[in-house]
MDTraj code that builds the backbone (N, CA, C; nanometers):
import mdtraj as md
import numpy as np

residues = "UNK UNK UNK UNK UNK UNK UNK UNK UNK UNK UNK UNK UNK UNK UNK UNK UNK UNK UNK UNK UNK UNK UNK UNK UNK UNK UNK UNK UNK UNK UNK UNK UNK UNK UNK UNK UNK UNK UNK UNK UNK UNK UNK UNK UNK UNK UNK UNK UNK UNK UNK UNK UNK UNK UNK UNK UNK UNK UNK UNK UNK UNK UNK UNK UNK UNK UNK UNK UNK UNK UNK UNK UNK UNK UNK UNK UNK UNK UNK UNK UNK UNK UNK UNK UNK UNK UNK UNK UNK UNK UNK UNK UNK UNK".split()
xyz = np.array([
    [7.4959, 2.6453, 1.6773],
    [7.3824, 2.7348, 1.6888],
    [7.2904, 2.6864, 1.8011],
    [7.2462, 2.7793, 1.8843],
    [7.1580, 2.7458, 1.9948],
    [7.0167, 2.7145, 1.9452],
    [6.9470, 2.6299, 2.0203],
    [6.8083, 2.5988, 1.9885],
    [6.7181, 2.7083, 2.0450],
    [6.6219, 2.7516, 1.9656],
    [6.5274, 2.8530, 2.0097],
    [6.4311, 2.7884, 2.1084],
    [6.4285, 2.8404, 2.2291],
    [6.3450, 2.7826, 2.3350],
    [6.2012, 2.8327, 2.3298],
    [6.1825, 2.9619, 2.3031],
    [6.0495, 3.0211, 2.2985],
    [6.0198, 3.0669, 2.1569],
    [5.9092, 3.0209, 2.1007],
    [5.8762, 3.0584, 1.9631],
    [5.7620, 3.1599, 1.9572],
    [5.6965, 3.1824, 2.0698],
    [5.5893, 3.2804, 2.0774],
    [5.4677, 3.2260, 2.1492],
    [5.4043, 3.3127, 2.2251],
    [5.2832, 3.2834, 2.3027],
    [5.3068, 3.2057, 2.4314],
    [5.4321, 3.1778, 2.4667],
    [5.4594, 3.1146, 2.5957],
    [5.4429, 3.2187, 2.7064],
    [5.4010, 3.1719, 2.8223],
    [5.3926, 3.2573, 2.9403],
    [5.5234, 3.2402, 3.0155],
    [5.5861, 3.3523, 3.0496],
    [5.7125, 3.3476, 3.1230],
    [5.7049, 3.4373, 3.2455],
    [5.7846, 3.4013, 3.3473],
    [5.7923, 3.4771, 3.4720],
    [5.9365, 3.5217, 3.4924],
    [5.9542, 3.6494, 3.5243],
    [6.0883, 3.7016, 3.5503],
    [6.1460, 3.6422, 3.6778],
    [6.2735, 3.6043, 3.6730],
    [6.3427, 3.5522, 3.7907],
    [6.4074, 3.6627, 3.8725],
    [6.4296, 3.7784, 3.8095],
    [6.4998, 3.8872, 3.8779],
    [6.4341, 4.0202, 3.8432],
    [6.4593, 4.1190, 3.9257],
    [6.4056, 4.2529, 3.9022],
    [6.4690, 4.3153, 3.7782],
    [6.3891, 4.3953, 3.7100],
    [6.4335, 4.4830, 3.6013],
    [6.3778, 4.6207, 3.6348],
    [6.4273, 4.6759, 3.7440],
    [6.3718, 4.8000, 3.7974],
    [6.3809, 4.9162, 3.6989],
    [6.4855, 4.9174, 3.6160],
    [6.4992, 5.0250, 3.5178],
    [6.3866, 5.0210, 3.4149],
    [6.3217, 4.9044, 3.4012],
    [6.2095, 4.8895, 3.3089],
    [6.0753, 4.8877, 3.3815],
    [6.0771, 4.8991, 3.5142],
    [5.9544, 4.8981, 3.5916],
    [5.8996, 4.7595, 3.6205],
    [5.9838, 4.6568, 3.6102],
    [5.9402, 4.5189, 3.6326],
    [6.0148, 4.4566, 3.7493],
    [5.9465, 4.3649, 3.8178],
    [6.0060, 4.2962, 3.9323],
    [6.0026, 4.1458, 3.9118],
    [6.0875, 4.0764, 3.9843],
    [6.0853, 3.9303, 3.9826],
    [5.9433, 3.8844, 4.0136],
    [5.8946, 3.7885, 3.9375],
    [5.7589, 3.7383, 3.9552],
    [5.6599, 3.7943, 3.8554],
    [5.6941, 3.9081, 3.7905],
    [5.6053, 3.9617, 3.6877],
    [5.6034, 3.8655, 3.5694],
    [5.4861, 3.8510, 3.5079],
    [5.4682, 3.7540, 3.3995],
    [5.4338, 3.8248, 3.2691],
    [5.4648, 3.7562, 3.1599],
    [5.4350, 3.8115, 3.0288],
    [5.4188, 3.7035, 2.9243],
    [5.3838, 3.7479, 2.8036],
    [5.3646, 3.6606, 2.6878],
    [5.4752, 3.6895, 2.5870],
    [5.5487, 3.5850, 2.5503],
    [5.6563, 3.5986, 2.4512],
    [5.5948, 3.6260, 2.3143],
    [5.6497, 3.7255, 2.2447],
    [5.6016, 3.7539, 2.1102],
    [5.7138, 3.7668, 2.0075],
    [5.8376, 3.7570, 2.0505],
    [5.9472, 3.7686, 1.9544],
    [6.0676, 3.6874, 1.9967],
    [6.1376, 3.6331, 1.8981],
    [6.2648, 3.5660, 1.9240],
    [6.3635, 3.6130, 1.8181],
    [6.4874, 3.6342, 1.8622],
    [6.5898, 3.6934, 1.7765],
    [6.7139, 3.6063, 1.7791],
    [6.7569, 3.5661, 1.6630],
    [6.8719, 3.4767, 1.6514],
    [6.9995, 3.5601, 1.6534],
    [7.0367, 3.5972, 1.7735],
    [7.1619, 3.6653, 1.8009],
    [7.2491, 3.5701, 1.8818],
    [7.3666, 3.6131, 1.9161],
    [7.4508, 3.5346, 2.0050],
    [7.4769, 3.6190, 2.1295],
    [7.4080, 3.5967, 2.2378],
    [7.3134, 3.4879, 2.2648],
    [7.1754, 3.5184, 2.2078],
    [7.0911, 3.4131, 2.2035],
    [6.9523, 3.4307, 2.1614],
    [6.8835, 3.5298, 2.2535],
    [6.7990, 3.6131, 2.1965],
    [6.7200, 3.7071, 2.2759],
    [6.5730, 3.6873, 2.2441],
    [6.4905, 3.7183, 2.3413],
    [6.3464, 3.7070, 2.3273],
    [6.2832, 3.8380, 2.3697],
    [6.1586, 3.8573, 2.3258],
    [6.0856, 3.9760, 2.3664],
    [5.9460, 3.9337, 2.4099],
    [5.8987, 3.9956, 2.5165],
    [5.7669, 3.9643, 2.5695],
    [5.7010, 4.0921, 2.6184],
    [5.5685, 4.0878, 2.6215],
    [5.4900, 4.1922, 2.6854],
    [5.4608, 4.1438, 2.8264],
    [5.5201, 4.2083, 2.9246],
    [5.5027, 4.1736, 3.0656],
    [5.3985, 4.2654, 3.1273],
    [5.3337, 4.2166, 3.2327],
    [5.2429, 4.2994, 3.3115],
    [5.3110, 4.3304, 3.4440],
    [5.3223, 4.4595, 3.4755],
    [5.3845, 4.4971, 3.6026],
    [5.2855, 4.4755, 3.7172],
    [5.3230, 4.5165, 3.8361],
    [5.2389, 4.4926, 3.9542],
    [5.1042, 4.5638, 3.9486],
    [5.0893, 4.6589, 3.8571],
    [4.9633, 4.7317, 3.8428],
    [4.8823, 4.6843, 3.7216],
    [4.9370, 4.5884, 3.6460],
    [4.8692, 4.5382, 3.5269],
    [4.9007, 4.6154, 3.4007],
    [4.9966, 4.7067, 3.4082],
    [5.0391, 4.7834, 3.2904],
    [5.1348, 4.6971, 3.2089],
    [5.1153, 4.6950, 3.0752],
    [5.2047, 4.6117, 2.9934],
    [5.3319, 4.6873, 2.9556],
    [5.4432, 4.6143, 2.9652],
    [5.5761, 4.6693, 2.9384],
    [5.6530, 4.5664, 2.8568],
    [5.7037, 4.6079, 2.7400],
    [5.7856, 4.5181, 2.6582],
    [5.9268, 4.5112, 2.7134],
    [5.9840, 4.3911, 2.7080],
    [6.1197, 4.3706, 2.7584],
    [6.1893, 4.2645, 2.6758],
    [6.3129, 4.2915, 2.6373],
    [6.3979, 4.1900, 2.5746],
    [6.4773, 4.1211, 2.6848],
    [6.4959, 3.9893, 2.6705],
    [6.5624, 3.9109, 2.7747],
    [6.6259, 3.7881, 2.7125],
    [6.7156, 3.7249, 2.7883],
    [6.7660, 3.5947, 2.7446],
    [6.6968, 3.4875, 2.8284],
    [6.7027, 3.3642, 2.7821],
    [6.6215, 3.2589, 2.8437],
    [6.6563, 3.2307, 2.9887],
    [6.7757, 3.2655, 3.0328],
    [6.8135, 3.2424, 3.1725],
    [6.7450, 3.3393, 3.2687],
    [6.6865, 3.4454, 3.2167],
    [6.6238, 3.5464, 3.3018],
    [6.4782, 3.5134, 3.3377],
    [6.4234, 3.4082, 3.2751],
    [6.2824, 3.3761, 3.2971],
    [6.2635, 3.2266, 3.3198],
    [6.1444, 3.1936, 3.3705],
    [6.1015, 3.0548, 3.3756],
    [5.9656, 3.0482, 3.3071],
    [5.9407, 2.9383, 3.2402],
    [5.8127, 2.9233, 3.1717],
    [5.7046, 2.8868, 3.2730],
    [5.5860, 2.9426, 3.2527],
    [5.4704, 2.9148, 3.3372],
    [5.3717, 2.8359, 3.2521],
    [5.3346, 2.7187, 3.2983],
    [5.2487, 2.6325, 3.2185],
    [5.1006, 2.6452, 3.2541],
    [5.0692, 2.7045, 3.3677],
    [4.9306, 2.7226, 3.4088],
    [4.9045, 2.8711, 3.4291],
    [4.8267, 2.9291, 3.3405],
    [4.8007, 3.0734, 3.3444],
    [4.7373, 3.1160, 3.4763],
    [4.6700, 3.0246, 3.5460],
    [4.6082, 3.0566, 3.6748],
    [4.7126, 3.0829, 3.7833],
    [4.8393, 3.0486, 3.7576],
    [4.9468, 3.0718, 3.8533],
    [5.0148, 3.2077, 3.8338],
    [4.9508, 3.2955, 3.7583],
    [5.0062, 3.4279, 3.7317],
    [4.9241, 3.5341, 3.8049],
    [4.9827, 3.6518, 3.8296],
    [4.9093, 3.7580, 3.8997],
    [4.7883, 3.8120, 3.8224],
    [4.7924, 3.8095, 3.6891],
    [4.6859, 3.8661, 3.6062],
    [4.6436, 3.7657, 3.4981],
    [4.5801, 3.6546, 3.5368],
    [4.5482, 3.5512, 3.4377],
    [4.4538, 3.5984, 3.3276],
    [4.3518, 3.6767, 3.3612],
    [4.2582, 3.7222, 3.2590],
    [4.3278, 3.8133, 3.1582],
    [4.4067, 3.9050, 3.2083],
    [4.4757, 3.9995, 3.1198],
    [4.5756, 3.9281, 3.0300],
    [4.6472, 3.8294, 3.0850],
    [4.7414, 3.7534, 3.0027],
    [4.6682, 3.6700, 2.8980],
    [4.5549, 3.6143, 2.9345],
    [4.4748, 3.5381, 2.8382],
    [4.4289, 3.6296, 2.7249],
    [4.3808, 3.7490, 2.7594],
    [4.3383, 3.8459, 2.6575],
    [4.4552, 3.8854, 2.5670],
    [4.5721, 3.9075, 2.6285],
    [4.6905, 3.9447, 2.5518],
    [4.7290, 3.8320, 2.4554],
    [4.7238, 3.7094, 2.5030],
    [4.7572, 3.5934, 2.4201],
    [4.6606, 3.5829, 2.3015],
    [4.5320, 3.6053, 2.3262],
    [4.4335, 3.6005, 2.2182],
    [4.4590, 3.7112, 2.1166],
    [4.4975, 3.8289, 2.1639],
    [4.5306, 3.9390, 2.0743],
    [4.6486, 3.9021, 1.9857],
    [4.7551, 3.8481, 2.0460],
    [4.8723, 3.8080, 1.9677],
    [4.8364, 3.6993, 1.8670],
    [4.7516, 3.6041, 1.9056],
    [4.7080, 3.4996, 1.8126],
    [4.6326, 3.5584, 1.6956],
    [4.5486, 3.6578, 1.7204],
    [4.4740, 3.7236, 1.6139],
    [4.5634, 3.7988, 1.5183],
    [4.6615, 3.8672, 1.5720],
    [4.7569, 3.9408, 1.4862],
    [4.8371, 3.8424, 1.4002],
    [4.8843, 3.7338, 1.4605],
    [4.9607, 3.6348, 1.3863],
    [4.8768, 3.5718, 1.2758],
    [4.7502, 3.5423, 1.3027],
    [4.6623, 3.4838, 1.2027],
    [4.6441, 3.5791, 1.0855],
    [4.6271, 3.7083, 1.1127],
    [4.6119, 3.8067, 1.0057],
    [4.7377, 3.8201, 0.9216],
    [4.8534, 3.8096, 0.9855],
    [4.9794, 3.8192, 0.9113],
    [5.0001, 3.6999, 0.8181],
    [4.9432, 3.5856, 0.8542],
    [4.9597, 3.4660, 0.7731],
    [4.8624, 3.4589, 0.6565],
    [4.7643, 3.5493, 0.6522],
    [4.6648, 3.5487, 0.5428],
    [4.7237, 3.6039, 0.4154],
])
top = md.Topology()
chain = top.add_chain()
for i, resn in enumerate(residues, 1):
    res = top.add_residue(resn, chain, resSeq=i)
    for name in ("N", "CA", "C"):
        top.add_atom(name, md.element.get_by_symbol(name[0]), res)
traj = md.Trajectory(xyz[None], top)
């Protein structure tokens, strides 16, 4: 069984275009789901070049983790998105 690399709230950057989904290499998002399939799949809310959020499922080879939110095109929006996801997760755990 593969080890789950992303458990949620990580910032990731696409390595390649996903033009059919409106996303390009370099677009960043916040991981919010992981699925134990073969292969493992993840889901994130990405921000396109205009700041519109788009959900995308991907495998870990399609992204790289970003450790400094300031290195993303939309740091404020990603920070807000991360806080929203944290709030939803906290409510689900109550």
